[in-house]
C-alpha positions as CSV (number, residue, x, y, z in Angstrom):
1,X,122.5,71.8,129.8
2,X,120.5,70.7,127.7
3,X,117.3,72.2,129.8
4,X,119.1,75.7,129.8
5,X,119.8,76.0,126.2
6,X,116.0,74.6,125.4
7,X,114.3,77.1,128.1
8,X,116.2,80.0,126.4
9,X,115.2,79.1,122.9
10,X,111.8,78.9,123.7
11,X,112.2,82.1,125.5
12,X,113.9,83.3,122.2
13,X,111.3,82.0,119.7
14,X,108.3,83.9,121.7
15,X,110.3,87.5,121.4
16,X,110.7,86.7,117.6
17,X,106.9,85.5,117.2
18,X,106.3,89.4,118.6
19,X,106.6,90.4,114.6
20,X,103.9,89.5,111.7
21,X,105.5,89.6,108.4
22,X,103.0,90.6,105.2
23,X,101.8,87.6,103.4
24,X,102.5,86.6,99.6
25,X,102.4,89.4,97.1
26,X,99.1,89.5,95.3
27,X,99.3,87.2,92.4
28,X,97.2,85.6,89.7
29,X,93.8,85.6,88.7
30,X,91.2,85.4,92.4
31,X,88.9,82.4,92.3
32,X,86.1,83.0,94.1
33,X,83.5,80.7,95.9
34,X,80.4,82.1,97.5
35,X,78.5,79.8,99.7
36,X,74.2,81.4,100.7
37,X,72.4,80.3,103.3
38,X,69.2,79.9,101.8
39,X,67.2,77.8,105.3
40,X,64.3,78.8,106.1
41,X,65.1,80.8,108.6
42,X,66.2,83.4,106.0
43,X,62.4,84.3,105.2
44,X,62.6,86.3,109.0
45,X,66.6,87.6,108.0
46,X,65.8,88.7,104.5
47,X,62.1,89.0,103.6
48,X,62.8,90.8,100.4
49,X,65.5,88.6,99.0
50,X,68.4,91.2,99.1
51,X,70.7,88.9,98.7
52,X,69.5,88.5,95.0
53,X,71.1,92.3,94.6
54,X,73.8,91.8,96.2
55,X,74.9,88.6,94.6
56,X,74.4,90.4,91.4
57,X,76.8,92.9,92.2
58,X,79.3,90.7,92.6
59,X,79.1,89.2,89.5
60,X,79.4,92.0,87.8
61,X,82.6,93.4,89.1
62,X,84.6,90.1,89.1
63,X,87.3,91.1,87.1
64,X,87.9,89.4,83.4
65,X,89.7,86.0,83.9
66,X,88.5,85.4,87.2
67,X,87.0,81.8,88.2
68,X,83.9,81.9,90.6
69,X,81.0,79.9,91.4
70,X,77.7,79.7,93.9
71,X,76.6,77.1,95.8
72,X,73.2,77.3,98.1
73,X,72.9,75.5,100.8
74,X,70.2,74.7,103.3
75,X,69.7,70.6,104.4
76,X,72.2,69.5,101.1
77,X,74.0,71.8,98.6
78,X,73.0,72.8,95.2
79,X,75.1,74.5,92.6
80,X,73.6,77.8,91.2
81,X,76.3,78.8,89.3
82,X,79.2,76.3,88.1
83,X,82.4,77.2,89.0
84,X,84.7,77.8,86.1
85,X,86.4,81.1,84.4
86,X,83.9,84.0,84.0
87,X,83.0,85.1,81.0
88,X,80.1,87.1,79.3
89,X,77.9,83.9,78.9
90,X,77.8,83.1,82.1
91,X,77.5,87.0,83.6
92,X,74.5,86.5,81.7
93,X,73.6,83.5,83.4
94,X,74.7,84.8,86.9
95,X,71.8,87.7,86.5
96,X,69.3,85.2,85.7
97,X,70.2,82.5,88.1
98,X,70.4,85.1,91.6
99,X,66.4,85.4,91.6
100,X,66.2,81.5,92.0
101,X,67.8,82.4,95.7
102,X,64.6,81.1,97.9
103,X,64.7,79.9,101.5
104,X,63.6,76.2,100.9
105,X,65.9,74.8,103.1
106,X,65.4,73.2,106.8
107,X,69.0,72.7,108.1
108,X,72.2,74.9,107.8
109,X,74.7,72.3,106.6
110,X,78.1,74.7,106.5
111,X,80.3,71.9,106.4
112,X,78.7,70.2,103.6
113,X,78.6,73.9,101.7
114,X,82.7,73.9,102.2
115,X,83.4,70.6,101.0
116,X,81.1,71.0,98.0
117,X,82.8,74.6,97.1
118,X,86.0,72.9,97.7
119,X,85.7,69.9,95.4
120,X,89.5,70.4,94.1
121,X,90.9,72.0,97.4
122,X,93.9,68.9,96.9
123,X,94.6,70.2,93.4
124,X,94.2,73.8,93.0
125,X,95.4,76.1,90.3
126,X,98.6,78.0,91.4
127,X,97.4,80.7,88.4
128,X,94.5,81.7,91.1
129,X,93.9,83.0,94.5
130,X,91.5,80.9,95.8
131,X,88.9,82.3,98.8
132,X,85.4,81.4,99.7
133,X,82.6,83.9,101.0
134,X,80.2,82.1,103.1
135,X,76.7,84.3,104.1
136,X,74.7,82.6,106.8
137,X,72.1,83.5,109.7
138,X,72.2,80.6,112.0
139,X,74.9,78.1,113.4
140,X,75.9,74.6,112.0
141,X,72.6,72.1,112.0
142,X,72.8,69.0,110.3
143,X,71.0,67.0,112.9
144,X,68.6,67.1,115.6
145,X,71.0,65.8,118.2
146,X,72.9,68.5,119.7
147,X,75.8,66.7,120.2
148,X,75.7,65.8,116.1
149,X,75.9,69.5,115.6
150,X,78.5,70.3,118.0
151,X,80.8,67.5,116.8
152,X,80.0,69.1,113.0
153,X,81.1,72.2,114.1
154,X,83.9,71.2,116.3
155,X,85.6,68.9,113.2
156,X,85.1,71.7,110.8
157,X,86.8,74.6,113.5
158,X,89.7,72.0,115.0
159,X,90.5,69.8,111.9
160,X,89.6,71.3,108.4
161,X,89.7,74.9,108.9
162,X,93.6,75.1,109.7
163,X,94.4,73.2,107.0
164,X,93.0,75.4,104.8
165,X,94.5,78.2,106.7
166,X,97.5,76.3,105.4
167,X,96.5,75.8,102.0
168,X,96.2,79.5,101.6
169,X,92.5,79.4,101.1
170,X,91.0,82.1,103.4
171,X,87.0,81.9,104.6
172,X,85.5,85.0,104.7
173,X,82.3,84.5,107.0
174,X,79.5,87.0,106.6
175,X,76.6,87.2,109.5
176,X,73.0,88.0,108.7
177,X,71.0,88.2,112.1
178,X,71.8,88.3,115.6
179,X,70.9,84.4,116.0
180,X,74.0,83.5,113.6
181,X,76.6,81.6,115.4
182,X,78.9,84.6,115.7
183,X,81.4,82.6,118.1
184,X,82.0,80.3,115.4
185,X,81.9,82.3,112.3
186,X,84.6,84.7,113.6
187,X,86.9,81.5,114.5
188,X,86.0,79.7,111.1
189,X,87.8,82.9,109.9
190,X,90.5,83.2,112.4
191,X,91.6,79.5,111.6
192,X,91.7,80.5,107.8
193,X,93.2,83.9,107.8
194,X,89.8,85.0,106.7
195,X,88.1,88.0,107.7
196,X,84.3,87.5,109.4
197,X,82.1,90.6,109.2
198,X,78.4,91.6,110.5
199,X,75.5,92.2,108.1
200,X,73.6,94.1,110.9
201,X,70.8,94.3,108.2
202,X,69.9,92.7,105.0
203,X,69.9,96.3,103.4
204,X,73.6,96.6,104.3
205,X,74.2,92.8,102.6
206,X,75.5,94.7,99.4
207,X,77.7,96.7,101.5
208,X,79.5,94.1,102.7
209,X,79.6,91.7,100.1
210,X,81.2,94.4,97.9
211,X,83.5,94.5,100.9
212,X,84.5,91.0,100.5
213,X,85.2,91.5,96.7
214,X,87.7,94.0,98.0
215,X,89.2,91.4,99.9
216,X,89.5,88.5,97.7
217,X,89.6,90.9,94.8
218,X,91.2,93.8,95.0
219,X,91.4,96.7,92.1
220,X,92.3,100.4,92.0
221,X,90.4,103.1,92.5
222,X,90.8,107.0,91.7
223,X,89.0,109.2,94.5
224,X,86.0,110.8,94.0
225,X,86.3,114.4,95.7
226,X,83.6,116.9,96.1
227,X,81.8,114.7,93.3
228,X,84.9,114.7,90.7
229,X,87.7,112.2,89.4
230,X,90.3,112.6,87.8
231,X,91.6,110.4,84.6
232,X,94.8,110.2,83.2
233,X,95.7,108.9,79.7
234,X,97.0,106.2,80.9
235,X,93.4,104.5,82.0
236,X,92.2,101.9,79.3
237,X,88.7,101.4,81.0
238,X,86.6,103.3,84.3
239,X,83.7,101.7,86.1
240,X,81.4,104.1,88.4
241,X,79.5,102.4,91.0
242,X,76.8,104.8,92.3
243,X,74.3,103.4,95.3
244,X,70.6,104.7,95.1
245,X,70.1,105.8,98.8
246,X,66.8,105.9,100.1
247,X,65.4,107.3,96.5
248,X,65.5,104.4,94.1
249,X,64.5,107.0,91.3
250,X,67.4,109.5,92.0
251,X,68.7,110.8,88.9
252,X,72.6,109.0,87.5
253,X,74.6,110.7,85.4
254,X,78.5,111.0,84.0
255,X,79.4,114.4,82.7
256,X,83.3,114.1,80.8
257,X,85.7,116.6,80.4
258,X,84.4,117.7,77.5
259,X,80.5,118.1,79.1
260,X,78.7,115.9,77.6
261,X,76.2,114.0,79.3
262,X,76.6,110.1,80.3
263,X,73.4,108.9,81.0
264,X,71.2,105.5,81.2
265,X,69.0,107.0,78.5
266,X,71.7,107.2,75.3
267,X,74.6,105.2,75.7
268,X,77.0,105.3,72.6
269,X,79.5,102.4,71.6
270,X,81.7,101.9,74.5
271,X,79.4,102.9,77.5
272,X,77.6,100.1,78.9
273,X,74.7,100.9,81.9
274,X,72.7,98.5,84.2
275,X,70.5,99.5,86.8
276,X,68.9,98.2,90.1
277,X,66.7,98.7,92.7
278,X,70.1,99.1,95.2
279,X,72.9,100.3,92.2
280,X,73.8,101.8,89.2
281,X,76.9,100.5,87.2
282,X,78.5,102.2,84.3
283,X,81.2,101.0,82.4
284,X,83.4,103.3,80.3
285,X,86.4,101.6,77.6
286,X,88.7,104.2,76.5
287,X,87.5,107.8,78.7
288,X,88.6,110.8,77.8
289,X,91.4,112.1,80.2
290,X,90.8,114.9,82.3
291,X,87.9,115.9,85.1
292,X,85.0,113.8,85.1
293,X,81.6,114.5,87.4
294,X,79.3,112.1,88.8
295,X,76.0,113.7,89.2
296,X,74.8,110.8,92.1
297,X,73.5,110.5,95.6
298,X,76.2,111.3,97.6
299,X,78.1,108.3,99.3
300,X,80.8,107.1,100.9
301,X,80.5,103.8,99.7
302,X,80.5,105.1,95.7
303,X,83.7,104.4,93.8
304,X,85.5,104.5,90.6
305,X,87.5,102.0,89.9
306,X,90.0,101.5,86.7
307,X,92.4,99.5,84.3
308,X,95.1,101.2,83.5
309,X,99.1,101.1,82.6
310,X,100.1,101.5,86.2
311,X,98.6,99.2,89.1
312,X,99.9,99.0,92.7
313,X,101.6,95.7,93.2
314,X,101.2,94.6,97.6
315,X,102.3,91.7,100.2
316,X,98.3,92.4,101.6
317,X,98.8,92.4,105.5
318,X,96.7,89.1,107.0
319,X,93.2,89.7,107.1
320,X,93.2,89.6,110.9
321,X,95.7,90.5,114.0
322,X,95.6,90.6,117.3
323,X,95.8,93.8,119.4
324,X,99.0,95.6,119.6
325,X,101.0,93.4,116.8
326,X,103.3,95.1,114.5
327,X,103.6,94.3,111.2
328,X,104.7,95.5,107.4
329,X,103.3,96.2,104.1
330,X,105.6,95.4,100.8
331,X,104.7,97.8,98.2
332,X,105.6,98.4,94.2
333,X,104.3,99.9,91.2
334,X,104.3,98.0,88.4
335,X,104.0,99.2,84.3
336,X,104.1,97.1,81.5
337,X,107.5,95.9,81.8
338,X,107.0,95.0,85.4
339,X,108.0,96.3,89.0
340,X,109.7,99.8,88.5
341,X,112.9,100.1,89.5
342,X,114.5,103.6,88.2
343,X,115.2,106.0,91.1
344,X,114.6,108.8,88.8
345,X,111.1,107.2,88.1
346,X,110.1,106.4,91.4
347,X,110.5,109.3,93.3
348,X,108.3,111.4,90.9
349,X,105.3,109.4,92.8
350,X,104.0,110.4,96.2
351,X,102.5,107.7,97.7
352,X,101.0,107.7,100.8
353,X,99.4,104.6,103.1
354,X,96.6,105.7,105.1
355,X,94.7,103.7,108.1
356,X,91.6,104.4,109.5
357,X,90.7,102.9,112.5
358,X,86.9,101.5,114.1
359,X,86.2,104.8,114.8
360,X,87.3,106.6,111.9
361,X,90.2,108.3,112.9
362,X,93.0,109.1,110.4
363,X,96.8,108.3,110.6
364,X,99.1,108.8,107.5
365,X,102.4,107.3,106.5
366,X,104.2,109.4,104.0
367,X,106.5,106.9,102.4
368,X,108.4,109.2,100.1
369,X,109.0,111.3,103.0
370,X,110.5,108.4,105.5
371,X,111.9,105.9,102.9
372,X,114.3,106.1,100.8
373,X,113.9,105.0,96.9
374,X,114.8,100.9,97.2
375,X,117.4,100.1,94.6
376,X,114.7,97.1,93.6
377,X,111.7,99.3,93.5
378,X,110.6,97.1,96.6
379,X,109.0,99.5,99.9
380,X,108.6,97.8,102.7
381,X,106.5,99.6,105.2
382,X,106.3,99.3,109.3
383,X,102.8,99.2,110.2
384,X,102.0,100.7,113.6
385,X,100.5,98.4,115.8
386,X,96.7,98.5,115.9
387,X,95.4,99.2,119.4
388,X,91.9,99.3,118.8
389,X,89.8,96.1,117.9
390,X,87.6,95.9,114.9
391,X,88.1,96.4,111.1
392,X,90.8,98.9,109.9
393,X,91.0,100.6,106.5
394,X,94.2,100.6,105.0
395,X,94.5,102.1,101.5
396,X,97.6,102.6,99.7
397,X,97.5,106.4,97.5
398,X,99.4,106.7,94.4
399,X,99.9,110.3,93.2
400,X,102.1,112.0,90.0
401,X,100.7,115.4,88.3
402,X,97.4,114.3,87.2
403,X,97.4,110.4,88.2
404,X,96.0,109.1,91.2
405,X,95.1,105.8,92.3
406,X,94.4,104.1,95.3
407,X,94.0,100.5,96.3
408,X,92.0,99.7,99.6
409,X,92.7,96.6,102.5
410,X,91.0,96.0,105.1
411,X,92.3,94.4,108.3
412,X,90.1,92.8,111.5
413,X,91.7,93.5,114.4
414,X,91.1,91.3,117.3
415,X,91.1,90.3,121.0
416,X,92.4,87.1,121.7
417,X,88.9,85.1,122.5
418,X,88.2,81.5,123.7
419,X,87.5,78.8,121.2
420,X,83.2,78.5,120.9
421,X,82.0,75.8,123.3
422,X,78.6,74.2,122.5
423,X,76.8,73.3,125.6
424,X,74.2,70.0,124.7
425,X,72.9,70.3,128.5
426,X,72.1,72.9,131.7
427,X,75.5,73.1,134.1
428,X,74.7,74.9,137.5
429,X,77.4,77.4,137.8
430,X,80.1,77.0,140.4
431,X,81.8,79.8,142.0
432,X,85.3,80.3,140.3
433,X,87.7,79.0,142.5
434,X,90.3,80.5,140.2
435,X,92.7,83.4,140.2
436,X,92.1,86.5,138.6
437,X,92.1,86.8,134.9
438,X,94.4,90.4,135.6
439,X,97.1,88.3,137.4
440,X,97.4,85.4,135.1
441,X,100.3,87.4,133.0
442,X,102.5,88.0,136.3
443,X,101.8,84.4,137.3
444,X,102.9,83.3,133.8
445,X,106.1,85.3,133.7
446,X,107.5,84.1,137.2
447,X,106.8,80.9,136.3
448,X,109.1,81.4,133.3
449,X,111.1,83.1,134.9
450,X,111.6,80.7,137.8
451,X,111.9,77.7,135.4
452,X,114.9,79.5,133.6
453,X,116.1,80.7,137.2
454,X,116.3,76.4,138.2
455,X,117.7,75.5,134.7
456,X,120.4,78.1,135.4
457,X,121.3,77.0,138.8
458,X,120.9,72.6,137.7
459,X,123.4,73.7,135.2
460,X,125.5,75.1,137.8
461,X,125.4,73.1,139.9
462,X,126.1,70.1,137.5
463,X,129.2,71.8,136.7
464,X,130.4,72.3,140.5
465,X,130.0,68.2,141.1
466,X,131.6,67.1,138.0
467,X,134.7,69.7,139.2
468,X,134.5,68.0,142.6
469,X,134.8,65.0,141.0
470,X,137.6,65.9,138.8
471,X,139.5,67.1,141.6
472,X,139.2,63.9,143.3
473,X,140.4,61.8,140.5
474,X,143.5,64.7,140.7
475,X,144.2,63.8,144.2
476,X,144.0,59.8,143.7
477,X,146.0,60.2,140.8
478,X,148.5,62.0,143.1
479,X,148.2,59.9,146.0
480,X,148.5,56.4,144.1
481,X,152.7,56.3,144.4
482,X,152.3,57.1,148.0
483,X,149.8,54.3,148.3
484,X,152.3,51.8,146.1
485,X,155.1,52.5,148.9
486,X,153.3,52.5,151.8
487,X,151.9,49.1,150.7
488,X,155.6,48.1,150.1
489,X,156.8,49.0,153.1
490,X,154.6,47.0,155.3
491,X,155.7,43.6,153.3
492,X,158.0,41.7,155.6
493,X,161.7,41.3,154.5
């Protein structure tokens, strides 16, 4: 009987494990730990040191109140920027320091870099969401010994990474070059609930870094449509990020609703410009409500982020999911007084979830049409199972009259892969004598069914034997008086 229920419970648990629920709501400020590879191989992977402008963009876009720190690693680890709550002085130091990134390291000591960045892993501040962003073009290289390197990678993947995942510290990995150990970096990200990304070239670093920032510090945007964007009266600050494209001398301007031009040459009070060889960044305090125009090279990477009275609060999807895994998204609208629960007010907003798969196909979930207004203000949205492996972009879009907001998120949909293995000596290939891989799921199912049938039959056989034993005892009880009479009759007078 115990075997039967144990087997049934295992099968029931497997069924329940088919649904992945959303993670905890996005709470608190971001705490970003950036780890930059400065090994000698970076001379080939990043010859013009594009790590510097990419990192510069990150430090300029981190929201106020965030924590951040930057570590450089090669043979050892050194602190480029201290891990503190950022302020203007920290940003100024960061801008000066990023140019000090070099290629002086002789090895790629990833374990030491993670240990240095997570010096406080046992006493993390609950008011912050800690994340690590790791950029490398190599693999774990701590010694001349291949065995020592393999052991260091194994310990990191099998012992340390799962603990980080349980602690809620994702490690987002960026591979820069085909020489990077992609299997290792992907497994490290997966084990910690992080995201793994490849930068095909140094030129794409800024885009990949920006995507990593959106993972750890998501910020609401207003969409750019036809070179224009709408600012409502609830916006207290806007920040425009414009990429230069091929022409670094391209003209970049903002034109406000009164047709006044804002450009780098004339920045009145409340407007701050920054330009480098890769991007322009302009921040406008108390922007005028209305329709704005952006004069700049067209790029899908250009964006307008805003700080306003209304925010989109979500329980984000896991950073990575297996193919065909259903999940759900929690969503709330928040104003100065907290989560909006008024059905009358919520009904004013048109809420949609837009899913873009790796092939750029679009699927839209009309939340207002499919879901009733929740009494507690929290929508629980069933997300479709993602069938295509690769990076999916999920955007929550909220509209009401002149107000438009978007919140981007990313999910890496994965086909399960085996753990990376390090071979330290040549092994002669042998013909496989096992079953074809396509047959394994069927065999596993048959084995499970056989175990269940065996358990049921064992339980029935045990029950049958108990019934026979009980019948025998009952018969013996009935026969006992007769046996006593026979004994008495056999005694002599």
